[in-house]
N, C-alpha and C positions, 0 to 999 in steps of 0.2 A: 299407759304411755309407752311401755316397752313393746306392746303388741303393735302399735302404730309404727314404731321404728322398724320392727322386723318385717311388717307388711311392705313398707317402703323399700327396704333392702331387697326383698324377694322380687318386687316389681322391677327394680333397677337391674337386678341380675338377669331377669327374663328379657328385658330390653337389650341388654348388652349381648347376651347369647344370640338373640334374634338378629341383631346388627352384624355380629361376627359371621353367622351362618349365611346371611344374604350377601355379604361381601367377601366370602371366602375365595372366590375365583378372581377377584380384582387384585392386581399386583401393581406396585408403584416402585420406581427406582428412587433411591435416596441420594441426594447430593448435598455435601456440606463443605464449602470452600473447595479445596482440591480433592477431598475424599469423596469417593463414590462407591456404592455397593456394587458388587459383581453381579449378583442376581437381584431381580426385583422382589421386594418383600410384600406380603399380603397387606392390603390397606388397613384391615382391622388391627393388625399388629402395630403398624406405624401409629395409628390413632391412639391405641392403648399406651404405647410407649411415650407419646407426647403428653398424654393425660397424666401418666405417672411422673414424668419429669416436671410437669407443672405443679403437681401436688407436693413433690419433694421440695421444690423451690419455695412454694407457699409455706410449707412446714418450717423451713429454715428461717424465713423472714419472720414468721410468727414467733418462733422461739426467741429470736433476737429481740423482738418487741416486748415479749413477756419478761425477759431478763432485764431490759431497760426499765420497764414499769416497776418491777420488784425492787430494783436499785433505788428508784425515785421514792417508792413507798418506804423503804428502810430509812432513807435520808429524812423524809418527812416525819417518821416516827421518832427518830433521834432528836430532831429539832423540837417536836412536841414534848418529848420527855424533858429536855433541857428547860423549855418554857414552863412546864408543869413544876419542875423542881424550883425554879426561880419564883414562881407564884407562891408555892408553899412556903419558901423561905421568907418572902415578903409578908405573907399573912401571919407568920409567927413573930414578927417584929412588934414589940409593944409600942404604944403611942408615945410614951415618954422617950424611948430610944429613937424614934423616928423624928422627933422635934429637936430643934437646935437648942442646946442649953443656954439659958440666959446669962450665965456667968461668962461664957466665951464671948457672946455678943456684946455684953456690957464692958468687959475688960478690953476688948478691941476698940471700943468707942473711947474709953478713957485714955488708952495709949495714943490714939490719934489726936485727941484734944490736948494732951500733954506736949505734943511735938510742936 
């Protein structure tokens, strides 16, 4: 698998170098609001800078998404742990403890009938 990845990287670099060599003579001015470059920059440099800026933006967005997903996973794990502890506690309750004692039920009926 690593061989395929390296072959892909080599082919991509060859295409990038070829693109840069073919467009080395082409220059473009850069304008951004009121800011403008004094000299025109090579087209390949502008395109590479745009690509790098896009990759950095994508990286920041991805990091924020990963952090949010990790936070949600931690919250879900905490909730699962609480539910697991509650389930374990309920499993350990004996049947006699879970049932309502008859003394309490019969004594409350006697008291209501005496009134």
